[in-house]
C-alpha positions as CSV (number, residue, x, y, z in Angstrom):
1,X,20.2,-29.0,-75.4
2,X,19.6,-32.0,-77.6
3,X,21.0,-30.9,-80.9
4,X,20.5,-33.4,-83.7
5,X,24.0,-32.8,-85.0
6,X,27.0,-34.7,-86.2
7,X,29.6,-35.0,-83.5
8,X,32.4,-33.4,-85.3
9,X,35.6,-32.6,-84.4
10,X,35.9,-29.5,-82.4
11,X,37.9,-28.9,-85.5
12,X,41.6,-28.9,-85.0
13,X,43.0,-25.5,-85.5
14,X,46.0,-24.7,-87.7
15,X,48.0,-24.1,-84.5
16,X,47.1,-27.5,-83.1
17,X,47.6,-29.2,-86.5
18,X,51.2,-27.9,-86.5
19,X,51.9,-30.3,-83.6
20,X,51.1,-33.2,-85.9
21,X,54.1,-32.4,-87.9
22,X,56.7,-33.1,-85.2
23,X,57.5,-36.1,-83.1
24,X,56.5,-35.7,-79.5
25,X,59.6,-35.7,-77.3
26,X,60.1,-38.3,-74.6
27,X,59.7,-37.1,-71.0
28,X,63.2,-36.8,-69.4
29,X,63.8,-39.5,-66.8
30,X,64.5,-36.9,-64.2
31,X,61.5,-34.7,-64.9
32,X,59.6,-35.9,-61.9
33,X,59.8,-38.2,-58.9
34,X,58.7,-41.7,-59.7
35,X,54.9,-42.2,-59.3
36,X,54.0,-44.1,-56.1
37,X,53.0,-47.8,-56.5
38,X,49.2,-47.9,-56.4
39,X,46.7,-50.5,-57.8
40,X,46.2,-50.4,-61.6
41,X,42.6,-49.2,-61.1
42,X,43.7,-46.0,-59.4
43,X,45.3,-43.3,-61.5
44,X,48.9,-42.4,-60.6
45,X,50.3,-38.8,-60.6
46,X,52.6,-38.0,-63.5
47,X,54.0,-35.1,-65.3
48,X,52.2,-34.0,-68.5
49,X,52.9,-36.8,-71.0
50,X,53.5,-36.3,-74.7
51,X,50.0,-37.2,-75.8
52,X,49.7,-35.8,-79.4
53,X,46.9,-33.8,-80.8
54,X,44.2,-36.2,-82.1
55,X,40.5,-36.7,-82.7
56,X,38.8,-40.1,-83.4
57,X,42.0,-42.3,-83.6
58,X,42.1,-45.7,-85.1
59,X,45.0,-48.0,-84.4
60,X,46.8,-50.9,-86.1
61,X,50.3,-52.5,-86.1
62,X,52.6,-53.4,-88.9
63,X,56.1,-54.7,-88.1
64,X,57.6,-52.9,-85.2
65,X,55.4,-49.8,-85.5
66,X,51.9,-49.0,-84.4
67,X,50.1,-46.7,-86.8
68,X,47.4,-44.3,-85.8
69,X,45.1,-42.4,-88.3
70,X,42.9,-39.6,-87.1
71,X,40.3,-37.0,-88.2
72,X,41.9,-34.3,-90.2
73,X,42.2,-30.5,-89.8
74,X,39.7,-28.3,-91.6
75,X,41.8,-25.2,-91.2
76,X,44.6,-26.7,-93.4
77,X,42.5,-29.2,-95.4
78,X,44.4,-32.1,-93.9
79,X,42.8,-35.3,-95.0
80,X,43.4,-38.1,-92.5
81,X,46.8,-37.6,-90.8
82,X,49.0,-40.6,-90.1
83,X,51.6,-41.1,-87.4
84,X,53.5,-44.1,-86.0
85,X,55.1,-45.2,-82.7
86,X,57.2,-48.1,-81.5
87,X,56.0,-47.6,-77.8
88,X,52.5,-46.1,-78.1
89,X,53.8,-43.0,-76.3
90,X,56.1,-41.2,-78.7
91,X,54.6,-40.5,-82.1
92,X,56.0,-39.4,-85.4
93,X,54.0,-37.8,-88.2
94,X,54.4,-39.7,-91.5
95,X,51.9,-38.0,-93.9
96,X,48.2,-38.2,-94.9
97,X,46.0,-40.6,-96.7
98,X,44.8,-38.0,-99.2
99,X,46.4,-34.8,-100.4
100,X,43.0,-33.6,-101.7
101,X,39.5,-34.9,-101.4
102,X,38.6,-37.5,-104.1
103,X,36.3,-36.1,-106.8
104,X,33.5,-38.6,-106.0
105,X,33.0,-37.1,-102.5
106,X,32.4,-33.6,-103.9
107,X,30.1,-35.1,-106.6
108,X,28.0,-36.9,-103.9
109,X,27.8,-34.1,-101.4
110,X,27.8,-31.1,-103.7
111,X,30.6,-29.5,-101.8
112,X,34.3,-30.3,-101.0
113,X,34.6,-31.1,-97.3
114,X,37.5,-29.4,-95.5
115,X,38.5,-32.6,-93.9
116,X,37.5,-36.3,-93.4
117,X,36.4,-37.8,-90.1
118,X,36.6,-40.8,-87.8
119,X,38.7,-43.3,-89.8
120,X,38.8,-47.0,-89.1
121,X,41.6,-49.3,-90.3
122,X,41.7,-53.1,-90.6
123,X,43.8,-55.6,-92.5
124,X,42.1,-58.3,-94.6
125,X,42.2,-59.9,-98.0
126,X,45.9,-58.9,-98.3
127,X,45.4,-55.1,-97.9
128,X,44.9,-52.5,-95.2
129,X,41.3,-51.2,-95.5
130,X,40.7,-47.6,-94.3
131,X,37.1,-46.5,-93.9
132,X,36.3,-42.8,-93.3
133,X,33.4,-40.4,-93.3
134,X,32.8,-37.1,-95.1
135,X,29.9,-34.8,-94.2
136,X,29.0,-31.4,-92.9
137,X,28.4,-30.5,-89.3
138,X,24.8,-30.8,-88.2
139,X,23.4,-32.9,-91.1
140,X,23.1,-36.5,-92.0
141,X,24.0,-35.8,-95.6
142,X,27.0,-38.0,-95.3
143,X,29.2,-40.6,-97.0
144,X,31.5,-43.4,-95.9
145,X,34.4,-44.0,-98.3
146,X,37.2,-46.6,-98.5
147,X,40.9,-46.4,-99.3
148,X,43.4,-49.4,-99.4
149,X,47.1,-49.9,-99.4
150,X,49.2,-53.1,-99.2
151,X,51.7,-51.5,-96.8
152,X,51.7,-48.8,-94.2
153,X,55.5,-48.5,-94.1
154,X,55.5,-47.2,-97.7
155,X,51.8,-46.7,-98.4
156,X,50.3,-46.3,-101.9
157,X,46.7,-45.4,-101.1
158,X,44.1,-46.4,-103.6
159,X,40.7,-44.7,-103.6
160,X,38.0,-47.4,-103.7
161,X,35.1,-44.9,-103.6
162,X,31.7,-44.9,-102.0
163,X,30.7,-47.5,-99.5
164,X,27.6,-46.1,-97.9
165,X,25.5,-42.9,-98.2
166,X,22.8,-41.3,-96.2
167,X,20.7,-38.3,-97.3
168,X,19.0,-35.6,-95.2
169,X,15.3,-36.0,-95.1
170,X,15.5,-39.6,-96.4
171,X,17.2,-41.8,-93.8
172,X,16.9,-41.6,-90.0
173,X,20.6,-42.6,-89.6
174,X,23.9,-41.0,-90.3
175,X,26.7,-42.5,-92.4
176,X,29.6,-41.5,-90.2
177,X,31.9,-43.2,-87.6
178,X,32.6,-46.4,-89.6
179,X,33.9,-49.4,-87.8
180,X,34.7,-52.8,-89.3
181,X,34.6,-56.1,-87.3
182,X,34.5,-59.8,-88.1
183,X,32.4,-62.6,-86.7
184,X,33.8,-66.1,-85.9
185,X,33.0,-67.3,-89.4
186,X,35.2,-64.6,-90.9
187,X,32.4,-62.5,-92.3
188,X,33.0,-58.7,-92.1
189,X,30.5,-56.1,-90.9
190,X,30.4,-52.3,-91.0
191,X,29.0,-50.4,-88.0
192,X,28.2,-46.7,-88.3
193,X,25.9,-43.9,-87.2
194,X,25.6,-40.9,-85.0
195,X,22.6,-39.1,-83.2
196,X,19.3,-39.5,-85.2
197,X,18.2,-43.1,-84.6
198,X,21.6,-44.4,-83.4
199,X,23.9,-47.0,-84.7
200,X,23.4,-49.6,-87.5
201,X,25.4,-52.5,-89.0
202,X,25.7,-53.9,-92.6
203,X,27.5,-56.9,-93.9
204,X,30.5,-56.3,-96.2
205,X,32.0,-58.3,-99.1
206,X,35.5,-59.0,-98.0
207,X,36.7,-59.3,-101.6
208,X,35.7,-55.8,-102.5
209,X,35.5,-54.1,-99.0
210,X,32.2,-52.7,-100.1
211,X,28.6,-53.5,-98.9
212,X,27.4,-57.1,-99.5
213,X,25.0,-57.3,-102.4
214,X,23.7,-60.7,-101.3
215,X,22.9,-59.7,-97.7
216,X,21.4,-56.2,-97.5
217,X,20.0,-56.4,-94.0
218,X,20.4,-53.2,-91.9
219,X,20.8,-54.2,-88.3
220,X,19.8,-51.7,-85.6
221,X,22.4,-52.2,-82.8
222,X,22.1,-49.2,-80.5
223,X,19.9,-46.1,-80.0
224,X,19.1,-43.4,-77.5
225,X,16.0,-42.1,-79.2
226,X,17.8,-39.3,-80.9
227,X,20.1,-38.4,-78.0
228,X,23.9,-38.3,-78.4
229,X,25.3,-41.7,-79.3
230,X,28.1,-42.6,-81.7
231,X,31.6,-44.0,-82.3
232,X,30.9,-47.8,-82.4
233,X,33.8,-50.3,-82.1
234,X,33.1,-54.1,-81.9
235,X,35.4,-56.8,-80.5
236,X,35.0,-60.5,-79.7
237,X,36.0,-62.4,-76.5
238,X,35.0,-65.8,-75.1
239,X,31.7,-66.2,-76.9
240,X,30.6,-62.6,-76.7
241,X,30.7,-59.7,-79.1
242,X,31.3,-56.4,-77.2
243,X,30.0,-53.1,-78.6
244,X,31.9,-50.0,-77.3
245,X,30.1,-46.7,-78.0
246,X,30.2,-43.1,-76.9
247,X,27.4,-41.2,-75.2
248,X,26.9,-37.4,-74.9
249,X,28.9,-34.5,-76.4
250,X,32.4,-34.3,-77.7
251,X,33.9,-31.2,-79.3
252,X,33.3,-28.7,-76.5
253,X,36.8,-28.5,-75.1
254,X,37.0,-28.7,-71.4
255,X,33.1,-28.7,-71.3
256,X,32.9,-31.9,-73.3
257,X,31.0,-34.7,-71.4
258,X,31.7,-37.5,-73.8
259,X,31.9,-41.0,-72.1
260,X,32.4,-44.6,-73.1
261,X,29.8,-47.3,-72.7
262,X,29.6,-51.0,-73.6
263,X,27.2,-53.8,-74.2
264,X,27.5,-57.4,-75.3
265,X,25.8,-59.9,-77.5
266,X,26.2,-63.6,-78.5
267,X,25.8,-62.5,-82.2
268,X,27.8,-59.7,-83.9
269,X,24.5,-58.2,-85.2
270,X,22.9,-58.1,-81.8
271,X,20.9,-57.7,-79.7
272,X,23.4,-56.0,-77.4
273,X,22.6,-55.5,-73.7
274,X,24.4,-53.8,-70.9
275,X,25.4,-55.4,-67.6
276,X,22.0,-54.8,-66.1
277,X,20.3,-56.4,-69.1
278,X,19.1,-53.2,-70.7
279,X,19.1,-53.3,-74.5
280,X,21.5,-50.9,-76.2
281,X,18.6,-50.1,-78.6
282,X,16.7,-48.9,-75.6
283,X,19.4,-46.5,-74.4
284,X,21.3,-49.1,-72.4
285,X,25.1,-49.1,-71.8
286,X,27.5,-50.0,-69.0
287,X,29.8,-47.0,-68.3
288,X,33.6,-47.8,-68.5
289,X,35.2,-44.4,-69.0
290,X,34.2,-40.8,-68.3
291,X,36.0,-37.5,-67.7
292,X,38.2,-37.1,-64.7
293,X,41.2,-35.1,-63.6
294,X,42.6,-33.5,-66.7
295,X,40.8,-35.9,-69.0
296,X,37.7,-34.1,-70.2
297,X,35.2,-35.9,-72.5
298,X,37.1,-39.1,-73.3
299,X,35.5,-41.0,-76.1
300,X,35.3,-42.3,-79.7
301,X,37.4,-45.4,-78.9
302,X,38.9,-47.9,-81.3
303,X,39.5,-51.4,-79.9
304,X,42.7,-53.1,-81.2
305,X,43.5,-56.4,-79.5
306,X,43.9,-55.5,-75.8
307,X,44.4,-51.8,-76.6
308,X,41.8,-49.0,-76.5
309,X,42.7,-45.8,-78.5
310,X,40.5,-42.8,-77.8
311,X,40.7,-39.0,-77.7
312,X,40.0,-36.6,-74.8
313,X,40.2,-32.8,-74.2
314,X,43.2,-31.8,-72.1
315,X,42.2,-29.5,-69.2
316,X,45.9,-28.7,-68.7
317,X,46.2,-27.5,-72.3
318,X,43.1,-25.3,-72.7
319,X,41.0,-28.2,-73.8
320,X,43.1,-29.3,-76.8
321,X,42.0,-32.6,-78.2
322,X,44.6,-35.3,-77.4
323,X,45.0,-39.0,-78.2
324,X,45.4,-41.6,-75.5
325,X,46.0,-45.4,-75.3
326,X,44.7,-47.6,-72.5
327,X,44.8,-51.4,-72.0
328,X,41.7,-53.5,-71.8
329,X,41.4,-55.8,-68.8
330,X,38.5,-58.2,-68.3
331,X,36.7,-58.8,-65.1
332,X,33.8,-61.2,-64.8
333,X,33.1,-61.0,-68.5
334,X,33.2,-57.2,-68.8
335,X,36.0,-54.8,-70.0
336,X,37.8,-52.5,-67.6
337,X,40.1,-49.9,-69.0
338,X,43.5,-49.3,-67.4
339,X,45.1,-46.0,-66.7
340,X,46.5,-44.3,-69.8
341,X,49.9,-45.2,-71.0
342,X,50.8,-41.5,-71.1
343,X,49.2,-38.1,-70.5
344,X,48.0,-36.0,-67.6
345,X,46.7,-37.8,-64.6
346,X,46.4,-37.6,-60.8
347,X,45.0,-39.9,-58.1
348,X,41.6,-41.4,-58.6
349,X,39.1,-41.2,-61.4
350,X,37.2,-38.0,-60.7
351,X,35.3,-36.6,-57.7
352,X,33.8,-39.1,-55.3
353,X,30.1,-39.9,-55.8
354,X,27.9,-38.6,-53.0
355,X,24.4,-38.6,-51.9
356,X,22.9,-35.2,-50.8
357,X,20.7,-36.0,-47.8
358,X,17.9,-33.6,-46.8
359,X,18.1,-32.7,-43.1
360,X,14.4,-32.6,-42.3
361,X,13.3,-35.8,-44.2
362,X,16.5,-37.8,-44.6
363,X,15.5,-38.3,-48.2
364,X,18.1,-37.7,-50.9
365,X,18.4,-35.6,-54.0
366,X,17.5,-37.8,-57.0
367,X,17.0,-38.0,-60.7
368,X,13.9,-40.0,-59.7
369,X,12.8,-41.0,-63.1
370,X,16.4,-42.0,-64.1
371,X,15.7,-39.8,-67.2
372,X,17.9,-37.4,-69.2
373,X,17.4,-33.9,-70.6
374,X,14.5,-32.2,-68.8
375,X,14.0,-34.9,-66.2
376,X,12.8,-33.4,-62.9
377,X,15.0,-33.5,-59.7
378,X,13.1,-34.7,-56.7
379,X,13.7,-36.1,-53.3
380,X,13.7,-39.9,-53.0
381,X,14.2,-42.5,-50.3
382,X,17.9,-43.2,-49.6
383,X,19.5,-46.0,-51.7
384,X,23.3,-46.0,-51.8
385,X,23.3,-48.5,-54.7
386,X,21.1,-46.5,-57.1
387,X,23.2,-44.3,-59.5
388,X,20.1,-42.1,-60.1
389,X,20.5,-40.9,-56.5
390,X,24.3,-40.3,-56.7
391,X,26.0,-37.1,-57.7
392,X,29.5,-35.8,-58.4
393,X,30.3,-32.3,-57.2
394,X,32.5,-31.2,-60.1
395,X,34.6,-28.1,-59.6
396,X,33.5,-25.4,-62.1
397,X,35.7,-22.6,-60.7
398,X,35.3,-19.7,-58.3
399,X,34.0,-21.9,-55.6
400,X,31.1,-23.3,-57.7
401,X,30.3,-26.9,-58.6
402,X,27.9,-28.7,-60.9
403,X,25.7,-31.5,-59.5
404,X,26.3,-34.2,-62.0
405,X,24.1,-37.3,-61.9
406,X,25.9,-40.6,-62.0
407,X,23.3,-42.4,-64.1
408,X,22.6,-39.7,-66.7
409,X,25.8,-37.7,-66.8
410,X,23.6,-34.6,-66.8
411,X,23.7,-31.7,-64.4
412,X,21.1,-30.2,-62.1
413,X,19.9,-26.8,-63.3
414,X,17.3,-24.2,-62.5
415,X,15.0,-25.1,-65.3
416,X,14.9,-22.5,-68.1
417,X,16.9,-20.2,-65.8
418,X,13.7,-19.1,-64.1
419,X,14.7,-16.3,-61.7
420,X,11.9,-16.6,-59.1
421,X,11.0,-18.4,-56.0
422,X,9.5,-21.8,-56.6
423,X,11.5,-22.4,-59.8
424,X,11.7,-26.1,-60.7
425,X,15.0,-27.9,-60.8
426,X,15.6,-30.4,-63.6
427,X,18.7,-31.8,-65.4
428,X,20.4,-31.0,-68.7
429,X,23.7,-31.4,-70.5
430,X,26.4,-29.1,-69.1
431,X,26.2,-25.7,-70.8
432,X,28.5,-23.8,-68.5
433,X,25.9,-21.2,-67.3
434,X,25.0,-20.0,-63.9
435,X,21.7,-21.9,-63.9
436,X,23.8,-25.0,-63.5
437,X,26.3,-23.8,-60.9
438,X,25.9,-24.1,-57.2
439,X,27.8,-23.3,-54.0
440,X,27.5,-25.3,-50.9
441,X,27.2,-22.8,-48.0
442,X,28.2,-24.4,-44.7
443,X,25.7,-24.2,-41.9
444,X,26.1,-25.8,-38.5
445,X,27.3,-29.3,-37.6
446,X,28.0,-30.5,-41.2
447,X,24.8,-29.2,-42.8
448,X,24.9,-27.0,-45.9
449,X,22.6,-25.0,-48.2
450,X,22.9,-25.7,-51.9
451,X,22.8,-22.2,-53.4
452,X,22.4,-21.2,-57.0
453,X,23.8,-17.8,-58.2
454,X,20.4,-16.7,-59.4
455,X,19.5,-14.2,-56.6
456,X,21.1,-16.6,-54.1
457,X,18.2,-19.1,-54.1
458,X,18.8,-22.5,-52.5
459,X,17.4,-25.9,-53.2
460,X,14.5,-27.1,-51.1
461,X,11.7,-29.6,-51.5
462,X,8.2,-28.3,-52.4
463,X,6.2,-27.7,-49.3
464,X,9.2,-28.9,-47.3
465,X,8.0,-32.5,-48.0
466,X,10.1,-35.6,-48.2
467,X,10.5,-38.4,-50.7
468,X,8.7,-37.7,-53.9
469,X,8.7,-34.0,-53.5
470,X,9.8,-31.8,-56.4
471,X,13.0,-29.8,-55.7
472,X,12.7,-26.1,-56.2
473,X,14.7,-22.9,-55.4
474,X,13.8,-20.3,-52.8
475,X,15.6,-17.3,-51.4
476,X,14.8,-18.4,-47.9
477,X,13.2,-21.3,-46.2
478,X,13.2,-23.6,-43.2
479,X,14.1,-26.8,-45.0
480,X,17.1,-26.0,-47.2
481,X,19.9,-27.9,-45.5
482,X,21.6,-31.0,-46.8
483,X,24.6,-33.1,-45.8
484,X,27.2,-34.6,-48.1
485,X,27.3,-38.4,-47.8
486,X,30.2,-40.0,-49.8
487,X,29.2,-43.3,-51.4
488,X,31.3,-46.5,-50.9
489,X,35.1,-46.3,-50.8
490,X,36.9,-43.0,-51.6
491,X,40.4,-41.7,-51.9
492,X,41.6,-38.7,-49.9
493,X,44.3,-36.4,-51.3
494,X,45.6,-32.9,-50.7
495,X,44.0,-30.0,-52.7
496,X,46.5,-30.3,-55.5
497,X,45.9,-34.1,-55.9
498,X,49.6,-34.8,-55.6
499,X,49.7,-36.4,-52.1
500,X,47.6,-39.5,-51.2
501,X,46.3,-39.6,-47.7
502,X,46.2,-43.2,-46.5
503,X,44.6,-45.6,-49.0
504,X,40.8,-46.0,-49.1
505,X,38.3,-44.6,-46.7
506,X,34.6,-45.0,-45.9
507,X,32.3,-42.3,-44.4
508,X,29.8,-43.9,-42.0
509,X,27.1,-41.6,-40.9
510,X,26.6,-41.4,-37.1
511,X,24.2,-38.6,-36.1
512,X,23.3,-35.2,-37.5
513,X,26.0,-34.2,-39.9
514,X,28.8,-36.3,-38.4
515,X,30.7,-39.2,-39.8
516,X,33.2,-41.8,-38.7
517,X,35.9,-42.0,-41.3
518,X,37.6,-45.3,-41.4
519,X,40.4,-47.0,-43.4
520,X,38.7,-49.7,-45.4
521,X,41.4,-52.3,-44.8
522,X,42.5,-51.6,-41.2
523,X,39.2,-50.1,-39.9
524,X,41.2,-47.5,-38.1
525,X,39.5,-44.1,-37.7
526,X,41.0,-41.0,-39.3
527,X,42.8,-39.2,-36.5
528,X,40.6,-40.8,-33.9
529,X,37.7,-38.4,-34.1
530,X,34.4,-37.8,-35.8
531,X,34.1,-35.4,-38.8
532,X,31.7,-33.2,-40.6
533,X,32.0,-32.3,-44.3
534,X,32.0,-28.7,-45.6
535,X,32.5,-27.5,-49.2
536,X,34.2,-24.1,-48.9
537,X,34.3,-21.5,-51.6
538,X,38.0,-22.1,-52.0
539,X,37.2,-25.5,-53.6
540,X,37.5,-29.1,-52.4
541,X,36.3,-30.2,-49.0
542,X,37.0,-29.2,-45.5
543,X,36.8,-32.0,-42.9
544,X,36.1,-30.5,-39.5
545,X,36.8,-32.8,-36.6
546,X,34.8,-33.0,-33.4
547,X,38.0,-32.1,-31.6
548,X,38.3,-28.9,-33.7
549,X,40.9,-30.3,-36.1
550,X,40.5,-29.5,-39.8
551,X,41.8,-31.1,-43.1
552,X,41.5,-29.5,-46.6
553,X,41.1,-32.4,-49.0
554,X,39.8,-33.7,-52.3
555,X,37.6,-36.8,-52.4
556,X,38.0,-39.1,-55.4
557,X,36.5,-42.3,-56.8
558,X,39.2,-45.0,-56.7
């Protein structure tokens, strides 16, 4: 459902806000066995870290402390909480920017907001400048304000008033999610926006911190034609400006599908393009972080030097919003985010990507148009390198999975929940309903039926055709079997994701539903036999060997 809404906060409850008032304790040294040494791009098991409750964090350092300011709590009318840390892991609450909302905000909006959103802090012209948004959920009747202080150690915040305003029914942009960045000439620019027509940028006057009166150009820097996009953050490196943004939906707890994308430009005002050359104003963006393991919906990041502060929803804590810090590494001119410095994690970065190969035609399940909401699911010719033909089978409980497309981050669903033979299958954002859940029912020799709970109907191509055929659901049919083909290198672990099996593996199809599973480095075969893949109702995968041996495993992206 493409709601034209502000993305705002999954409001912190009073209970969660209470956690802001205490310092998070350090994890005892003997709380767990040391994590095994694995490459930095593979997540390592750890105990639940002391990540604090947070939404939309912004980060800066003064002296020995890092300071983080976050979206407030509507239940307690907390306006922009502040905390600090010497190690980026253990945080202490130190107050708020405002005790009450400034009067000008109420005068502009006609109401007093319960909290302020999405702050961004920078130091320039001898002061710390904090930009923040005030609005109401679901409208673009919004303002961006500014507060300054000369010190964060003993702050004396000064309200500088209105920076930017948008009005419902007037502008096709939304004045929230501010971010300030500088070009190589020292000029400052304000990025902002959410949903509607995407993200914009305006030049600032560094002396006042307000919009420039000499350069009033509004630059359009990213858009998804009204689909979910927000949370800009711009940084510079080696001749390029990099625009970090968030796609899809926050604020849905464990069902959030927020993710972080990036593009780059030679000019701070754009045009920005992703790694494939697609303009960010045309919906482009190279993915660098999506939900995995206990990290649901990571997004709204703030770049500070080589650090990336963001929030996520903790699956191990009922979807509570938490703050996380990662380091930014650079590979061939593009950012790569490290594992988090703290928090819940396990091996890998989410379920392995797979192709779902049709038995009769050898075509694969595909988002053939590479579209988003409402795009039809069809069969297409096999192409392991095309993300529109790759899927994650994400555990949704009780033996069910969602089929989540790699390119769109949307899930396959029985369109409009039509409960009849021949119902079309399309894709949509995850809504946690039975139209979007499937079970893989093992057949013979590694083949499975992909069955939806609606009257037990399974996926099959129209008229049992091959590539190009629309995928529909039928209660029974002669062409309903698929095999699971893992893409590229994968990690194998036990079902609890606490024990790594070997290092990296490749599944090479041999015949029928059988695979040779080999270690990517040594080329040795797993247990010296061939394997078929089943997805039992108990979750995970069951590897069944030609010799009758079985292994219960999870498959992860490295």
